[in-house]
N, C-alpha and C positions, 0 to 999 in steps of 0.2 A: 612895650607891646610890639612897636615896629620891628624891633630885632627878632622877636619870635616869628613874625609874619614872613620876614625876608629869609629867615632860616627854614621855615616850612616849605616855602615856595622853592627855595633852592633844593631841598630834598625830593620834593614831589617831581621836579624837572629832570632829576637824575634818570639814568637807565641802568639797571630797573629802578624804578621810583621808590622812594623812602616815604612810606605813610607814617602818619603822626603817631607818637606814643599815646597810650590811653589817657595820661594825664593832660597832655597837650591838646587832644581832641575835645576832652571835657571843657578845657579853657576856650577853645575856639568856638564850640557850640553855644557856650554861654555868652560870648561876646557878639556873635551873629544874631542870636536871639534878641539882643537889645536893639540891633538895627531893624530886624523884620517887624518887631512889634509896633514900630513907628510907621510902618508902611500901610497903605491904603489897600483894601480888598481889590480894587481896581486901581493899580498904581499907574499914575500918569509918567509917560516916558517921552522925551523930546527925540526927534529925528536929528540927524541920521542914527540908525540903530540896526543891528543885524539879529534877525529872528531865527530861533534854532528850535528843532523838534526833539523827540526822543534820543537819548544817549545810550541808556541800558548798559552801563558799566564798561563801555568799550573805550577805555582810557587812552589808548594810543591813537584811536580815530578822533577823540577829543582834541589832542594836541595837534593833529592834522587840521581839524576845524579851525583852531586858532591860527594854524599857519596860513590857510587859505582866506580865512575871514578878517584877519588882523588881531594882534595881541591886545589883551587888556592892559593898560587903560586908553591905548590909542584908538581902540574900537569899542563902542557901547554894545552890549548884548542883552537879549531877552531869551532866556531858556524856559520852554514851556512844560517842564516836568519830565517825569521818569528818567531820572538820573541813574538809578540803580536797578538791580535785578538783571537776570538773563546773562549778561556779559561776565567776564571772569575778573574785572577790576573796578567793581562799584565802589569799594572803599576808597581808592585813589581818585576816582572820577569825582565823588561827591566832596571829598576834601579839598581838591583843588578848586572847585567851584565855591566853597566856603571861604577858603583862605582869600580868593580873589574878591569876594563879597566884602570880607572884613577890610581888606586893603584899600579898595576902591568901590564903596558901597553904591554910589551913584552911576557906576559904569556897568553894572551886571544886575539884572533883575531875575530872580528864581521864583518860577510858578510851581505850584504842586500838582503832580500827575497822580494817576490812579495807583500807581506803584508806591507813592510815598506814604505808605500807611504801615502800621504794624502787622496787620493780617497778611497783606499780600507779601511783604518782604520775607516772612517766615517761610513762605511756600516757594518763591521764585527765586532764591539764590542769596539775597544779601545777607541774611541772618547766618546762613551757613558759612559765607565767605568770612564774615567777622569772627565767627567762632574759630575758623581755620587759621586766621592770621593773628587773632589776639588771644585765643584760648579761653575767652569768657565772653558773656553777652553785654557787659556794661558799655562798650563803644556803640553797640547796636541800639541800646537804650537812650544813649545820648543824641543819636542821629534822629531816631524816630520821635523823641520828644521835640526836637528841632522841626521835624516835618509839619507839626501842628502849626507852626508859626509862618510857614511859606504863605505867600500871597496867592490869591485864587486867579487873578487876571491882571493884565496890563492893558493901557490904551496908548497908542502911539498918536500924538498930536490930534486927539479926538476924532481919529480916522480909522485906524486899524486896531480892532479888539484882539488881543492875544490870550488865549486859555488853552487847557489841555485837550479837552475832549469836545465839548459842543455846548449847544443851547439846552435850556430847561424851560418846560411850560409854566414852572413856577417863579421864573425870573425874566420877565418881559422887558425890564429896563436895568440900566447899569445901577441905578440907585438901589434896586432891590438886591442886587448882587453885593453892593456896598454894606447892606445890612446883615448879611450873613455872619453869624459867629463862627469863625474859621479855626479857633484854637481848640480843635477837637480831633479825635480820629474821624476820618471822612464817613458820614452816615451812608447807609445803603440807599436810603429813599431822600427825596427832597432836592432843592436847587444845587446845594454843595455837590452831592454825589452825581446828579446829572451833568454838572459842569465838567467833571473829570472823566465821565464814562460815555457820554453820548457821541453819537456818530451821524455825519450827514449822509442821506441816502435819497433814492428816487422815490420818495413817499410824498403824498399829498400835504399831510401836516405832521402828526406825531404817530409813532408806532413802537410797540415794545421792542426792545434791543435784544438780539439773540445772545448778546454778552450775558444777560441776566442782570443788568444794571444799566441805568441810564435809558435814553431814548434813541431811536432814529428819528431825525428831524429833516424836513423837506425844504425845497426852494421857497415856498409860500411864506412859511413862518420865519425864515431867514430874511427874506424881503422886508417883512413887516418889522422884524427886530431891528435891522440895519437902519430902516427909515425912521423908526421911533427914536433911536439912539443917535441919529446923524452920523452913522458909520459908513464907510465904503468897503470895509472888508473884515471878516472874522478869520484870523490865522489860528490854526490849530494843529496838533500833532496827532498821537494816540494810535494812528493806523499806518502800517507799513505800506509804503508806496515804492514800487520798484524803480521809478524814474527819479525818486527823491522828493518830488512835490506834485500836487494835483489840484486843479481847480474843479469846483463843483458848481453845478447849476448854470442856467443861461446866462445869468448876470455875473458869473464868477465871483459870486458873493461870499464863498467859503474857500480857503486854500489849506490844504493838509501839507505840512512840512515835516519831512522825516530825515534825522540827521545821524542815524546809526548805519553806516555802510556795511554791506555783506552781514546783515543782521544775523546774530546768533552764529556768526562765523560761517554761514552756510546758505543764506537766503539769496546771495548773488546780486542784491540790489545796489544801486548808487545812493549816496545821501546828498541833501541839499540844505542850504541855509538861505534866507531871504534877507536882502539888504534893501532897507527902506531909506532912501535918499532924504536930504534936506527939504527938496520940493515934493517929497512923497512918491517919488518914481520908485519902481520896483525892479530888482535885479536878483535873479537866482543864481547862487554859486553851486556848482555840482562837484563833489569829490568822491573819491573811492577809498576803500580801506588800505591802511598801510600794512606792510609786511609784519611789523612787530605785533599788530593786532591780531592777524591771521594765526601767527605762531604762538599767541599767548596761551592757548588752551585747545586740547583736542575736542572736537565736536561732542564726544560722548558725554563730556562733562556738563554740558548745557542743558537745562530743562527744555523739553520740546515746546514748540511755538503755540501761540494762541492764549492771549489775554491783553 
């Protein structure tokens, strides 16, 4: 297996990258499933670690992220979902993360985002990209079946909770998150859907989310959640931030991390990753899009923003 993994890594690192054959991808997905099924819904991760937000198929910017943050396995990573859709290279982006997970499973943690579903990927680009590159839907099926095994959250040293979207009124404790049956297509309602869809906002407690899924949650419920679970910070992704990261609420109890620079090749934002040190110190690393990313597709080929 090691020879396969090294060959896949070598191919994906080429310029242009060589994505896996259909048969190799099937083998990769099956092997990674065996690793993911052993992981907790709230996977414990030791510091130091680098926390990353949405990638959205911007493969060359992912390579830049590893350049500025450190390569696996020298650096440990948590990726908070939304690996695919929007960008032009979702196939290569997701495959590189899976190969790294297979090669160094304890050095990279992959969380599920709201785009890691069958329904969303048929609309926002991943399915179409697979059809364009492979000529059939089987590779998409292998990947979407694997999505169901991705974990929901990670907790760094019992201090920083990482998840894709936000909190849920139906999950007031980490133990309640641990009890969710995650090996399903993400439900529209309930705690699982809320965790990948919710957003922090200037509201008292909970309000309906204009996205049509999840909730808007405020400072009061975040403070209660963090106190009850003995947490210092909720780190999440899910929302474009022009500066790459943004703290919310007076206590800075929530932080959005966004890791897709110049999102959709036209938003003009910078990207950020959050390095949590062994002493739980926090350092944000800012980076910009690379030329190869900007040149990878004309903007008219990208589905317009908002989800």
